[in-house]
C-alpha positions in Angstrom: 6.4 6.0 15.0 8.4 6.3 12.0 7.3 7.5 8.1 8.7 5.8 5.1 8.0 6.9 1.3 8.5 5.1 -1.7 8.2 5.7 -5.4 7.4 3.5 -8.2 6.9 3.8 -11.7 3.8 2.0 -12.5 1.4 1.6 -15.6 -2.3 0.7 -14.8 -3.9 3.9 -13.3 -6.0 3.8 -10.0 -9.3 5.1 -11.0 -11.1 5.3 -7.6 -11.0 5.4 -4.1 -10.6 2.1 -1.7 -10.1 2.1 1.8 -8.9 -1.8 3.5 -8.2 -2.7 6.6 -8.1 -1.0 10.0 -5.5 0.5 12.1 -5.4 -2.3 14.9 -2.9 -4.6 17.1 -1.2 -6.5 14.3 -3.0 -4.7 11.4 -3.1 -1.5 8.8 -5.2 -0.2 6.9 -4.5 0.9 3.1 -6.1 4.1 1.7 -5.3 4.4 -2.2 -6.3 7.4 -4.2 -6.3 8.2 -8.0 -2.5 9.2 -9.0 -2.0 12.9 -9.9 1.3 11.9 -11.9 3.2 9.0 -13.3 4.3 8.1 -10.6 2.7 5.6 -7.4 3.5 7.3 -4.6 3.7 5.6 -0.8 3.3 7.3 2.4 3.7 4.8 5.3 3.4 5.4 8.9 4.4 2.4 11.1 4.6 1.7 15.0 7.1 -0.5 14.1 10.7 0.9 13.6 13.3 -0.1 12.0 11.3 -2.2 8.9 12.0 -0.3 5.9 14.0 -3.3 4.2 11.0 -5.3 4.8 8.8 -2.9 3.6 10.6 -2.1 0.5 10.7 -6.2 -0.5 7.0 -6.6 0.2 6.5 -3.6 -2.0 8.6 -4.4 -4.7 7.4 -7.9 -5.0 3.7 -6.5 -4.9 4.0 -3.7 -8.0 5.9 -5.9 -9.6 3.0 -8.3 -10.0 0.5 -5.6 -9.9 1.7 -2.3 -11.4 -0.8 0.1 -10.4 -0.3 3.6 -10.8 -2.0 5.5 -7.4 -1.1 7.4 -4.1 -1.5 4.7 -1.2 -1.5 6.0 2.4 -0.6 3.0 4.9 -1.1 3.4 8.9 0.2 0.1 10.4 0.2 -1.3 13.5 2.6 -4.1 13.5 1.4 -6.1 10.9 3.5 -8.7 9.6 4.6 -8.9 6.2 1.9 -11.5 5.2 -0.5 -9.5 6.7 0.6 -6.2 4.2 0.4 -8.2 1.3 -2.8 -9.6 2.0 -4.2 -5.7 2.5 -2.3 -4.8 -0.7 -3.9 -7.5 -2.9 -7.3 -6.7 -1.4 -7.0 -3.5 -2.2 -6.1 -4.2 -5.7 -9.3 -6.7 -5.6 -11.5 -3.3 -4.4 -10.2 -1.4 -7.2 -11.3 -3.9 -9.8 -14.5 -4.8 -8.5 -16.9 -2.1 -10.2 -20.5 -2.3 -8.3 
């Protein structure tokens, strides 16, 4: 298991909790909370060691497009970069849903 931590300066505050995905083979879950401060914080626990640079590239692209300011907790079980981006986008859409 590897634990990764990333921080970003983003401008769009997360106002509610969101949960997407599941912890299963080739998938991941993302929990999103409103931020306590002015930084977006991501804590990732992954079963796939040595992919920190890949995570950073995916996250840089996502947050350049969607500047969400919140606390993200990710539990990964071998998801591909495409699945990571999909789940992040689903989380962003869940946060916009006002139902």
